[in-house]
C-alpha positions in Angstrom: 0.3 0.1 0.3 3.1 2.1 0.5 4.3 1.0 -2.3 1.1 2.7 -4.4 1.3 5.8 -2.4 4.8 6.8 -2.8 4.7 5.8 -6.8 1.7 7.8 -6.8 3.4 10.9 -5.3 6.5 10.2 -7.6 4.4 9.8 -10.5 2.1 14.0 -9.1 5.7 15.4 -9.1 6.8 14.3 -12.3 3.6 15.1 -13.6 3.6 18.6 -11.5 6.8 19.6 -14.1 6.1 18.4 -16.6 3.1 21.4 -15.9 5.7 23.7 -15.4 6.9 23.5 -18.2 4.2 23.6 -20.7 3.5 26.8 -19.7 6.5 27.6 -19.9 7.2 26.7 -23.2 3.6 28.4 -23.7 4.9 31.5 -22.8 7.8 31.4 -24.9 5.9 30.8 -27.9 3.7 33.2 -27.0 7.0 35.7 -27.2 8.3 34.9 -30.2 5.1 34.7 -32.0 3.8 38.7 -31.1 7.9 39.5 -31.8 7.4 37.4 -35.1 3.4 40.1 -35.9 6.0 43.4 -34.9 8.3 42.5 -37.2 5.9 41.8 -39.8 4.3 45.1 -38.7 7.5 47.0 -39.2 8.1 45.0 -42.2 5.0 46.2 -44.1 5.6 49.7 -43.1 9.2 49.8 -44.4 8.1 48.1 -47.2 5.4 51.5 -47.7 7.4 54.1 -47.1 9.8 52.6 -50.3 7.3 52.5 -52.3 6.7 55.9 -51.0 9.5 57.2 -51.6 10.0 55.8 -55.1 6.6 57.1 -56.0 8.5 61.1 -54.9 11.1 60.5 -56.7 9.6 58.8 -59.7 6.5 62.4 -59.8 10.4 64.7 -59.0 11.7 62.8 -62.0 8.1 63.5 -64.8 7.6 67.2 -63.4 12.0 67.9 -64.7 11.0 66.4 -68.3 
């Protein structure tokens, strides 16, 4: 009987540790996803700025001609 209780407590400790690992991994994945979203937004904005700058230069070139 004591052996079964000991095994159950060991299994409980292992499951508790695994739960902690899963929580940490979930937070890490969430942080990476958040950074990825920010990076995509920044790249999209940079592309729009580049496109607007090119349009401005092209318009300036057309006005000179």
